[in-house]
py3Dmol code that shows the C-alpha trace and the ligand (Angstrom):
import py3Dmol

protein = """\
ATOM      1  CA  MET A   1       0.000   0.000   0.000  1.00  0.00           C
ATOM      2  CA  GLU A   2       1.364   3.401  -0.975  1.00  0.00           C
ATOM      3  CA  ILE A   3       1.214   6.153   1.640  1.00  0.00           C
ATOM      4  CA  CYS A   4       1.273   9.640   0.141  1.00  0.00           C
ATOM      5  CA  HIS A   5       1.803  12.686   2.326  1.00  0.00           C
ATOM      6  CA  THR A   6       2.388  15.192  -0.468  1.00  0.00           C
ATOM      7  CA  LEU A   7       0.544  16.213  -3.617  1.00  0.00           C
ATOM      8  CA  SER A   8       3.479  15.169  -5.770  1.00  0.00           C
ATOM      9  CA  GLN A   9       3.609  11.671  -4.200  1.00  0.00           C
ATOM     10  CA  MET A  10      -0.124  11.324  -4.830  1.00  0.00           C
ATOM     11  CA  ASP A  11       0.312  12.544  -8.383  1.00  0.00           C
ATOM     12  CA  ASP A  12       3.024   9.917  -9.083  1.00  0.00           C
ATOM     13  CA  VAL A  13       0.803   7.155  -7.685  1.00  0.00           C
ATOM     14  CA  ARG A  14      -2.180   8.368  -9.751  1.00  0.00           C
ATOM     15  CA  ARG A  15      -0.089   8.497 -12.924  1.00  0.00           C
ATOM     16  CA  GLY A  16       1.133   4.954 -12.194  1.00  0.00           C
ATOM     17  CA  ALA A  17      -2.439   3.652 -12.000  1.00  0.00           C
ATOM     18  CA  GLY A  18      -3.325   5.520 -15.218  1.00  0.00           C
ATOM     19  CA  SER A  19      -0.333   4.140 -17.088  1.00  0.00           C
ATOM     20  CA  ARG A  20      -1.386   0.606 -16.104  1.00  0.00           C
ATOM     21  CA  GLY A  21      -4.857   1.343 -17.518  1.00  0.00           C
ATOM     22  CA  GLN A  22      -6.469   1.025 -14.074  1.00  0.00           C
ATOM     23  CA  SER A  23      -9.679   2.808 -13.154  1.00  0.00           C
ATOM     24  CA  VAL A  24      -9.475   4.709  -9.859  1.00  0.00           C
ATOM     25  CA  ALA A  25     -11.947   5.115  -6.991  1.00  0.00           C
ATOM     26  CA  LEU A  26     -11.557   7.582  -4.132  1.00  0.00           C
ATOM     27  CA  ALA A  27     -13.076   7.217  -0.652  1.00  0.00           C
ATOM     28  CA  PRO A  28     -12.630  10.634   1.043  1.00  0.00           C
ATOM     29  CA  THR A  29     -12.576  10.408   4.863  1.00  0.00           C
ATOM     30  CA  MET A  30     -11.466  12.341   7.921  1.00  0.00           C
ATOM     31  CA  GLY A  31     -10.025   9.158   9.472  1.00  0.00           C
ATOM     32  CA  ALA A  32     -11.077   7.409  12.704  1.00  0.00           C
ATOM     33  CA  LEU A  33     -12.243   4.738  10.297  1.00  0.00           C
ATOM     34  CA  HIS A  34     -15.143   2.489  11.305  1.00  0.00           C
ATOM     35  CA  GLU A  35     -17.473  -0.018   9.612  1.00  0.00           C
ATOM     36  CA  GLY A  36     -19.227   2.843   7.796  1.00  0.00           C
ATOM     37  CA  HIS A  37     -15.953   3.810   6.099  1.00  0.00           C
ATOM     38  CA  PHE A  38     -15.105   0.145   5.501  1.00  0.00           C
ATOM     39  CA  SER A  39     -18.335  -0.185   3.508  1.00  0.00           C
ATOM     40  CA  LEU A  40     -17.250   2.807   1.354  1.00  0.00           C
ATOM     41  CA  ILE A  41     -13.874   1.148   0.768  1.00  0.00           C
ATOM     42  CA  ARG A  42     -15.488  -2.189  -0.160  1.00  0.00           C
ATOM     43  CA  ALA A  43     -17.809  -0.370  -2.587  1.00  0.00           C
ATOM     44  CA  ALA A  44     -14.795   1.473  -4.053  1.00  0.00           C
ATOM     45  CA  LYS A  45     -13.053  -1.869  -4.617  1.00  0.00           C
ATOM     46  CA  ASP A  46     -16.105  -3.163  -6.495  1.00  0.00           C
ATOM     47  CA  LEU A  47     -16.267  -0.015  -8.626  1.00  0.00           C
ATOM     48  CA  ALA A  48     -12.646   0.410  -9.729  1.00  0.00           C
ATOM     49  CA  ASP A  49      -9.279  -1.336 -10.099  1.00  0.00           C
ATOM     50  CA  PHE A  50      -7.273   1.002  -7.861  1.00  0.00           C
ATOM     51  CA  VAL A  51      -8.612   2.364  -4.558  1.00  0.00           C
ATOM     52  CA  VAL A  52      -7.373   5.539  -2.882  1.00  0.00           C
ATOM     53  CA  VAL A  53      -8.531   6.496   0.629  1.00  0.00           C
ATOM     54  CA  SER A  54      -7.900  10.076   1.704  1.00  0.00           C
ATOM     55  CA  ILE A  55      -7.534  10.797   5.413  1.00  0.00           C
ATOM     56  CA  PHE A  56      -7.636  14.495   6.174  1.00  0.00           C
ATOM     57  CA  VAL A  57      -9.389  16.343   9.007  1.00  0.00           C
ATOM     58  CA  ASN A  58     -10.356  19.349   6.932  1.00  0.00           C
ATOM     59  CA  PRO A  59     -10.136  22.579   8.961  1.00  0.00           C
ATOM     60  CA  THR A  60     -12.213  24.639   6.508  1.00  0.00           C
ATOM     61  CA  GLN A  61     -15.382  22.654   7.266  1.00  0.00           C
ATOM     62  CA  PHE A  62     -15.248  23.239  11.034  1.00  0.00           C
ATOM     63  CA  GLY A  63     -16.704  26.448  12.452  1.00  0.00           C
ATOM     64  CA  PRO A  64     -15.354  28.376  15.461  1.00  0.00           C
ATOM     65  CA  GLY A  65     -16.067  26.451  18.672  1.00  0.00           C
ATOM     66  CA  GLU A  66     -16.638  23.150  16.823  1.00  0.00           C
ATOM     67  CA  ASP A  67     -14.670  19.960  17.507  1.00  0.00           C
ATOM     68  CA  LEU A  68     -11.710  20.405  15.086  1.00  0.00           C
ATOM     69  CA  GLU A  69      -9.124  19.868  17.849  1.00  0.00           C
ATOM     70  CA  ALA A  70     -11.080  17.131  19.615  1.00  0.00           C
ATOM     71  CA  TYR A  71     -11.931  15.251  16.404  1.00  0.00           C
ATOM     72  CA  PRO A  72     -10.571  11.690  16.865  1.00  0.00           C
ATOM     73  CA  ARG A  73      -7.252  11.060  15.102  1.00  0.00           C
ATOM     74  CA  MET A  74      -5.766   7.553  14.955  1.00  0.00           C
ATOM     75  CA  PRO A  75      -3.568   7.365  11.841  1.00  0.00           C
ATOM     76  CA  GLU A  76      -1.755   4.099  12.650  1.00  0.00           C
ATOM     77  CA  GLN A  77      -5.017   2.265  13.325  1.00  0.00           C
ATOM     78  CA  ASP A  78      -6.501   3.738  10.125  1.00  0.00           C
ATOM     79  CA  LEU A  79      -3.504   2.627   8.050  1.00  0.00           C
ATOM     80  CA  ASP A  80      -3.766  -0.915   9.473  1.00  0.00           C
ATOM     81  CA  ALA A  81      -7.459  -1.013   8.552  1.00  0.00           C
ATOM     82  CA  CYS A  82      -6.679   0.204   5.014  1.00  0.00           C
ATOM     83  CA  ARG A  83      -3.983  -2.484   4.619  1.00  0.00           C
ATOM     84  CA  ARG A  84      -6.389  -5.154   5.873  1.00  0.00           C
ATOM     85  CA  LEU A  85      -9.042  -4.041   3.395  1.00  0.00           C
ATOM     86  CA  GLY A  86      -6.622  -4.099   0.445  1.00  0.00           C
ATOM     87  CA  VAL A  87      -6.575  -0.335  -0.207  1.00  0.00           C
ATOM     88  CA  ASP A  88      -3.967   0.542  -2.864  1.00  0.00           C
ATOM     89  CA  ALA A  89      -3.013   4.033  -1.691  1.00  0.00           C
ATOM     90  CA  VAL A  90      -3.724   6.339   1.228  1.00  0.00           C
ATOM     91  CA  PHE A  91      -3.466  10.090   0.760  1.00  0.00           C
ATOM     92  CA  MET A  92      -2.870  11.736   4.140  1.00  0.00           C
ATOM     93  CA  PRO A  93      -1.645  15.296   3.596  1.00  0.00           C
ATOM     94  CA  SER A  94      -0.897  17.847   6.299  1.00  0.00           C
ATOM     95  CA  ALA A  95      -3.029  20.997   6.521  1.00  0.00           C
ATOM     96  CA  PRO A  96      -0.254  23.216   5.015  1.00  0.00           C
ATOM     97  CA  GLU A  97       0.124  20.737   2.143  1.00  0.00           C
ATOM     98  CA  MET A  98      -3.585  21.072   1.333  1.00  0.00           C
ATOM     99  CA  TYR A  99      -3.836  24.782   2.145  1.00  0.00           C
ATOM    100  CA  PRO A 100      -0.411  26.383   1.561  1.00  0.00           C
ATOM    101  CA  ARG A 101      -2.157  29.729   1.841  1.00  0.00           C
ATOM    102  CA  GLU A 102      -5.601  30.996   2.810  1.00  0.00           C
ATOM    103  CA  PRO A 103      -7.895  29.874  -0.038  1.00  0.00           C
ATOM    104  CA  ALA A 104      -9.409  32.776  -1.971  1.00  0.00           C
ATOM    105  CA  THR A 105     -11.916  30.548  -3.750  1.00  0.00           C
ATOM    106  CA  ARG A 106     -15.295  29.528  -2.388  1.00  0.00           C
ATOM    107  CA  ILE A 107     -17.726  27.004  -3.816  1.00  0.00           C
ATOM    108  CA  GLU A 108     -21.189  27.739  -2.539  1.00  0.00           C
ATOM    109  CA  LEU A 109     -24.582  26.214  -3.255  1.00  0.00           C
ATOM    110  CA  PRO A 110     -26.633  28.497  -1.024  1.00  0.00           C
ATOM    111  CA  SER A 111     -30.081  27.125  -1.851  1.00  0.00           C
ATOM    112  CA  MET A 112     -29.040  23.669  -0.629  1.00  0.00           C
ATOM    113  CA  ALA A 113     -26.260  24.455   1.816  1.00  0.00           C
ATOM    114  CA  ASP A 114     -27.989  27.049   4.004  1.00  0.00           C
ATOM    115  CA  LYS A 115     -30.642  24.705   5.374  1.00  0.00           C
ATOM    116  CA  LEU A 116     -30.600  21.640   7.676  1.00  0.00           C
ATOM    117  CA  CYS A 117     -26.989  21.206   8.919  1.00  0.00           C
ATOM    118  CA  GLY A 118     -25.933  24.339   7.045  1.00  0.00           C
ATOM    119  CA  ALA A 119     -28.289  26.522   9.110  1.00  0.00           C
ATOM    120  CA  SER A 120     -26.489  25.706  12.361  1.00  0.00           C
ATOM    121  CA  ARG A 121     -23.036  25.204  10.787  1.00  0.00           C
ATOM    122  CA  PRO A 122     -22.580  28.301   8.587  1.00  0.00           C
ATOM    123  CA  GLY A 123     -19.787  27.793   6.047  1.00  0.00           C
ATOM    124  CA  HIS A 124     -19.598  24.045   6.702  1.00  0.00           C
ATOM    125  CA  PHE A 125     -20.626  22.947   3.213  1.00  0.00           C
ATOM    126  CA  ALA A 126     -18.455  25.589   1.543  1.00  0.00           C
ATOM    127  CA  GLY A 127     -15.542  23.936   3.382  1.00  0.00           C
ATOM    128  CA  VAL A 128     -16.686  20.461   2.335  1.00  0.00           C
ATOM    129  CA  CYS A 129     -17.122  21.513  -1.318  1.00  0.00           C
ATOM    130  CA  LEU A 130     -13.706  23.173  -1.359  1.00  0.00           C
ATOM    131  CA  VAL A 131     -11.839  20.191   0.065  1.00  0.00           C
ATOM    132  CA  VAL A 132     -13.729  17.626  -2.016  1.00  0.00           C
ATOM    133  CA  ALA A 133     -13.138  19.650  -5.207  1.00  0.00           C
ATOM    134  CA  LYS A 134      -9.426  19.789  -4.309  1.00  0.00           C
ATOM    135  CA  LEU A 135      -9.299  16.041  -3.558  1.00  0.00           C
ATOM    136  CA  LEU A 136     -11.056  15.264  -6.852  1.00  0.00           C
ATOM    137  CA  ASN A 137      -8.558  17.454  -8.727  1.00  0.00           C
ATOM    138  CA  ILE A 138      -5.569  15.926  -6.931  1.00  0.00           C
ATOM    139  CA  VAL A 139      -6.588  12.244  -7.104  1.00  0.00           C
ATOM    140  CA  ARG A 140      -8.562  12.472 -10.374  1.00  0.00           C
ATOM    141  CA  PRO A 141     -10.715   9.412  -9.601  1.00  0.00           C
ATOM    142  CA  ASP A 142     -13.212   7.949 -12.046  1.00  0.00           C
ATOM    143  CA  VAL A 143     -15.601   7.544  -9.138  1.00  0.00           C
ATOM    144  CA  ALA A 144     -15.792   8.911  -5.592  1.00  0.00           C
ATOM    145  CA  VAL A 145     -17.812   7.195  -2.865  1.00  0.00           C
ATOM    146  CA  PHE A 146     -19.749   8.873  -0.058  1.00  0.00           C
ATOM    147  CA  GLY A 147     -22.126   7.647   2.644  1.00  0.00           C
ATOM    148  CA  GLN A 148     -25.867   8.207   2.624  1.00  0.00           C
ATOM    149  CA  LYS A 149     -25.598   9.080   6.325  1.00  0.00           C
ATOM    150  CA  ASP A 150     -24.373  12.532   5.309  1.00  0.00           C
ATOM    151  CA  TYR A 151     -27.350  12.933   2.982  1.00  0.00           C
ATOM    152  CA  GLN A 152     -27.123  16.703   2.609  1.00  0.00           C
ATOM    153  CA  GLN A 153     -23.379  16.473   1.944  1.00  0.00           C
ATOM    154  CA  VAL A 154     -23.665  13.918  -0.851  1.00  0.00           C
ATOM    155  CA  THR A 155     -26.660  15.711  -2.400  1.00  0.00           C
ATOM    156  CA  ILE A 156     -24.691  18.973  -2.497  1.00  0.00           C
ATOM    157  CA  LEU A 157     -21.570  17.267  -3.875  1.00  0.00           C
ATOM    158  CA  ARG A 158     -23.566  15.568  -6.648  1.00  0.00           C
ATOM    159  CA  ARG A 159     -24.936  18.959  -7.623  1.00  0.00           C
ATOM    160  CA  MET A 160     -21.488  20.615  -7.479  1.00  0.00           C
ATOM    161  CA  VAL A 161     -20.045  17.958  -9.797  1.00  0.00           C
ATOM    162  CA  GLU A 162     -22.994  18.382 -12.180  1.00  0.00           C
ATOM    163  CA  ASP A 163     -22.956  22.208 -12.149  1.00  0.00           C
ATOM    164  CA  LEU A 164     -19.183  22.394 -12.689  1.00  0.00           C
ATOM    165  CA  ASN A 165     -19.052  19.591 -15.323  1.00  0.00           C
ATOM    166  CA  MET A 166     -16.557  17.694 -13.211  1.00  0.00           C
ATOM    167  CA  PRO A 167     -15.850  14.325 -14.855  1.00  0.00           C
ATOM    168  CA  HIS A 168     -16.194  12.171 -11.728  1.00  0.00           C
ATOM    169  CA  ARG A 169     -19.003   9.782 -10.882  1.00  0.00           C
ATOM    170  CA  ILE A 170     -20.433  10.080  -7.371  1.00  0.00           C
ATOM    171  CA  HIS A 171     -21.520   6.820  -5.773  1.00  0.00           C
ATOM    172  CA  THR A 172     -23.610   6.769  -2.583  1.00  0.00           C
ATOM    173  CA  CYS A 173     -23.406   3.853  -0.132  1.00  0.00           C
ATOM    174  CA  PRO A 174     -26.186   2.965   2.344  1.00  0.00           C
ATOM    175  CA  THR A 175     -25.831   4.007   5.992  1.00  0.00           C
ATOM    176  CA  VAL A 176     -24.208   1.353   8.178  1.00  0.00           C
ATOM    177  CA  ARG A 177     -25.942   0.915  11.542  1.00  0.00           C
ATOM    178  CA  GLU A 178     -25.288  -0.750  14.878  1.00  0.00           C
ATOM    179  CA  ALA A 179     -27.589  -3.684  15.726  1.00  0.00           C
ATOM    180  CA  ASP A 180     -29.962  -1.284  17.538  1.00  0.00           C
ATOM    181  CA  GLY A 181     -30.162   1.088  14.566  1.00  0.00           C
ATOM    182  CA  LEU A 182     -27.721   3.852  15.587  1.00  0.00           C
ATOM    183  CA  ALA A 183     -25.922   5.115  12.478  1.00  0.00           C
ATOM    184  CA  LEU A 184     -22.161   4.624  12.759  1.00  0.00           C
ATOM    185  CA  SER A 185     -20.251   7.870  13.261  1.00  0.00           C
ATOM    186  CA  SER A 186     -16.845   8.795  14.635  1.00  0.00           C
ATOM    187  CA  ARG A 187     -18.721  11.184  16.946  1.00  0.00           C
ATOM    188  CA  ASN A 188     -20.588   8.303  18.678  1.00  0.00           C
ATOM    189  CA  ALA A 189     -17.356   7.991  20.690  1.00  0.00           C
ATOM    190  CA  TYR A 190     -18.390  11.180  22.561  1.00  0.00           C
ATOM    191  CA  LEU A 191     -21.523   9.484  24.046  1.00  0.00           C
ATOM    192  CA  THR A 192     -21.745   8.229  27.649  1.00  0.00           C
ATOM    193  CA  ASP A 193     -23.324   4.773  28.172  1.00  0.00           C
ATOM    194  CA  GLN A 194     -26.698   6.286  29.009  1.00  0.00           C
ATOM    195  CA  GLN A 195     -26.623   8.646  26.019  1.00  0.00           C
ATOM    196  CA  ARG A 196     -25.551   5.744  23.797  1.00  0.00           C
ATOM    197  CA  ARG A 197     -28.609   3.744  24.894  1.00  0.00           C
ATOM    198  CA  GLN A 198     -30.921   6.674  24.123  1.00  0.00           C
ATOM    199  CA  ALA A 199     -29.236   7.392  20.792  1.00  0.00           C
ATOM    200  CA  SER A 200     -30.786   4.296  19.201  1.00  0.00           C
ATOM    201  CA  GLY A 201     -34.112   6.137  19.595  1.00  0.00           C
ATOM    202  CA  LEU A 202     -33.178   8.399  16.672  1.00  0.00           C
ATOM    203  CA  TYR A 203     -33.457   5.617  14.127  1.00  0.00           C
ATOM    204  CA  ALA A 204     -36.585   4.290  15.861  1.00  0.00           C
ATOM    205  CA  ALA A 205     -38.125   7.779  15.491  1.00  0.00           C
ATOM    206  CA  LEU A 206     -37.244   7.826  11.779  1.00  0.00           C
ATOM    207  CA  ARG A 207     -38.743   4.342  11.293  1.00  0.00           C
ATOM    208  CA  SER A 208     -41.902   5.247  13.174  1.00  0.00           C
ATOM    209  CA  THR A 209     -42.350   8.321  10.951  1.00  0.00           C
ATOM    210  CA  ALA A 210     -41.701   6.268   7.810  1.00  0.00           C
ATOM    211  CA  ASP A 211     -44.384   3.797   8.970  1.00  0.00           C
ATOM    212  CA  LEU A 212     -46.836   6.662   9.543  1.00  0.00           C
ATOM    213  CA  ILE A 213     -46.141   8.005   6.045  1.00  0.00           C
ATOM    214  CA  GLY A 214     -46.555   4.513   4.548  1.00  0.00           C
ATOM    215  CA  ALA A 215     -49.885   4.030   6.289  1.00  0.00           C
ATOM    216  CA  GLU A 216     -51.495   7.486   6.073  1.00  0.00           C
ATOM    217  CA  HIS A 217     -49.539   9.791   3.709  1.00  0.00           C
ATOM    218  CA  PRO A 218     -50.051  12.747   6.086  1.00  0.00           C
ATOM    219  CA  PRO A 219     -49.039  16.283   5.051  1.00  0.00           C
ATOM    220  CA  ALA A 220     -45.258  16.636   5.457  1.00  0.00           C
ATOM    221  CA  ARG A 221     -45.743  19.160   8.269  1.00  0.00           C
ATOM    222  CA  GLU A 222     -47.642  16.554  10.335  1.00  0.00           C
ATOM    223  CA  ALA A 223     -45.057  13.894   9.575  1.00  0.00           C
ATOM    224  CA  ALA A 224     -42.304  16.270  10.776  1.00  0.00           C
ATOM    225  CA  GLU A 225     -44.262  16.960  13.993  1.00  0.00           C
ATOM    226  CA  HIS A 226     -44.571  13.209  14.548  1.00  0.00           C
ATOM    227  CA  LEU A 227     -40.802  12.847  14.022  1.00  0.00           C
ATOM    228  CA  ARG A 228     -40.047  15.573  16.584  1.00  0.00           C
ATOM    229  CA  ARG A 229     -42.472  14.037  19.129  1.00  0.00           C
ATOM    230  CA  GLU A 230     -40.887  10.614  18.695  1.00  0.00           C
ATOM    231  CA  ILE A 231     -37.371  12.015  19.141  1.00  0.00           C
ATOM    232  CA  ASN A 232     -38.380  13.874  22.313  1.00  0.00           C
ATOM    233  CA  ARG A 233     -40.056  10.736  23.699  1.00  0.00           C
ATOM    234  CA  ARG A 234     -37.277   8.288  22.838  1.00  0.00           C
ATOM    235  CA  VAL A 235     -34.247  10.530  23.381  1.00  0.00           C
ATOM    236  CA  PRO A 236     -35.262  12.649  26.406  1.00  0.00           C
ATOM    237  CA  ASP A 237     -31.723  13.985  26.980  1.00  0.00           C
ATOM    238  CA  GLY A 238     -31.440  15.057  23.334  1.00  0.00           C
ATOM    239  CA  ARG A 239     -31.902  18.602  22.024  1.00  0.00           C
ATOM    240  CA  ILE A 240     -33.285  18.740  18.511  1.00  0.00           C
ATOM    241  CA  ASP A 241     -31.349  20.956  16.104  1.00  0.00           C
ATOM    242  CA  TYR A 242     -33.711  20.051  13.253  1.00  0.00           C
ATOM    243  CA  ALA A 243     -36.101  17.263  12.306  1.00  0.00           C
ATOM    244  CA  ARG A 244     -37.617  17.829   8.867  1.00  0.00           C
ATOM    245  CA  VAL A 245     -39.304  16.145   5.946  1.00  0.00           C
ATOM    246  CA  VAL A 246     -37.633  17.381   2.760  1.00  0.00           C
ATOM    247  CA  ASP A 247     -37.513  16.906  -0.990  1.00  0.00           C
ATOM    248  CA  PRO A 248     -34.729  14.371  -1.761  1.00  0.00           C
ATOM    249  CA  GLU A 249     -33.111  16.548  -4.457  1.00  0.00           C
ATOM    250  CA  THR A 250     -33.632  20.173  -3.474  1.00  0.00           C
ATOM    251  CA  LEU A 251     -33.700  19.594   0.324  1.00  0.00           C
ATOM    252  CA  VAL A 252     -36.559  22.105   0.474  1.00  0.00           C
ATOM    253  CA  GLU A 253     -39.280  21.287   3.020  1.00  0.00           C
ATOM    254  CA  ALA A 254     -41.756  18.889   1.381  1.00  0.00           C
ATOM    255  CA  GLU A 255     -45.490  19.617   1.291  1.00  0.00           C
ATOM    256  CA  ASP A 256     -46.977  16.170   1.018  1.00  0.00           C
ATOM    257  CA  THR A 257     -45.662  12.670   1.550  1.00  0.00           C
ATOM    258  CA  ARG A 258     -47.145  10.881  -1.471  1.00  0.00           C
ATOM    259  CA  GLY A 259     -43.918  11.224  -3.464  1.00  0.00           C
ATOM    260  CA  PRO A 260     -40.382  10.427  -2.260  1.00  0.00           C
ATOM    261  CA  VAL A 261     -39.192  12.399   0.766  1.00  0.00           C
ATOM    262  CA  VAL A 262     -36.216  12.322   3.085  1.00  0.00           C
ATOM    263  CA  LEU A 263     -36.659  12.436   6.852  1.00  0.00           C
ATOM    264  CA  ALA A 264     -33.608  14.265   8.165  1.00  0.00           C
ATOM    265  CA  LEU A 265     -32.559  15.038  11.724  1.00  0.00           C
ATOM    266  CA  ALA A 266     -29.741  16.452  13.803  1.00  0.00           C
ATOM    267  CA  VAL A 267     -29.840  16.109  17.589  1.00  0.00           C
ATOM    268  CA  HIS A 268     -27.395  17.276  20.242  1.00  0.00           C
ATOM    269  CA  LEU A 269     -26.843  14.550  22.820  1.00  0.00           C
ATOM    270  CA  GLY A 270     -24.199  15.339  25.444  1.00  0.00           C
ATOM    271  CA  LYS A 271     -21.034  16.378  23.599  1.00  0.00           C
ATOM    272  CA  ALA A 272     -22.176  14.807  20.324  1.00  0.00           C
ATOM    273  CA  ARG A 273     -24.261  16.263  17.541  1.00  0.00           C
ATOM    274  CA  LEU A 274     -25.768  13.249  15.802  1.00  0.00           C
ATOM    275  CA  ILE A 275     -27.276  13.274  12.308  1.00  0.00           C
ATOM    276  CA  ASP A 276     -29.351  10.639  10.570  1.00  0.00           C
ATOM    277  CA  ASN A 277     -31.863  10.361   7.747  1.00  0.00           C
ATOM    278  CA  LEU A 278     -34.204   7.970   6.029  1.00  0.00           C
ATOM    279  CA  ARG A 279     -35.503   8.149   2.504  1.00  0.00           C
ATOM    280  CA  VAL A 280     -39.154   7.179   2.123  1.00  0.00           C
ATOM    281  CA  ASP A 281     -40.283   6.397  -1.407  1.00  0.00           C
TER     282      ASP A 281
END
"""
ligand_1 = """\
10
PAF
O -17.747 13.078 5.275
C -16.582 13.398 5.619
O -15.898 12.655 6.327
C -16.013 14.726 5.159
O -16.985 15.723 5.134
C -15.295 14.637 3.803
C -16.234 14.272 2.680
C -14.167 13.601 3.899
C -14.675 15.996 3.466
O -13.758 16.407 4.416
"""
view = py3Dmol.view(width=600, height=400)
view.addModel(protein, "pdb")
view.setStyle({"model": 0}, {"cartoon": {"style": "trace"}})
view.addModel(ligand_1, "xyz")
view.setStyle({"model": 1}, {"stick": {}})
view.zoomTo()
view.show()
């Protein structure tokens, strides 16, 4: 497995794969790899001949007072996992390598990025778009894989790639869950035992709302109220940031639930801010 710390090392490795006629898949991550990331890597291996995993805790997507410093970092463990999974190359640049000077460019999709997570994390998706655009330009993959758990992120990135005629395919992998339904996330590590037990209530609340929609097709506003009630009942120590029923493509609040919708939530629980979603067709 190649380990690239610099852009020029990554470029050599990418050229090597190209000269061998290999297709390339990229799984962008911020490290602290868990089963959710492993599923992205396995999908990448199915989609292309040569798999690159990037590990970079991207400072431009963290706001002031967020957990940039506390974000879990375990590079040796991550590299072992990548070796075990048969990854071909890991790109793990330093912050100065990625941002040698303050970036003057912004990529913004305000109509999609200012709502849901973007409303409470201003600038977050501009940071995500910037780093993902840079990673796509550096690694030049045929396909990049992202998790459905970050539904707003992957929806925005798909649109960025389309709007900017970027030549990469975006592949979305299903959310990986614990046995009790909690979506895997590096931030689950912040939960105490009691919070961890309650956290499974988030998926139960999503499922209960999906069942209601399946049975009664209520107006989206009523479905969203049901979702909020279920979260408050099942996760009493949680504080809802948002719990909405939105259009799967535009992320605008849906009106009815007869067509496809996405149930999306973010809840503060102790030190963690947990997100999850469920698409209901
Ligand atoms: O989903 C993540 O881990 C990050 O937002 C990403 C896509 C790696 C960009 O830093």
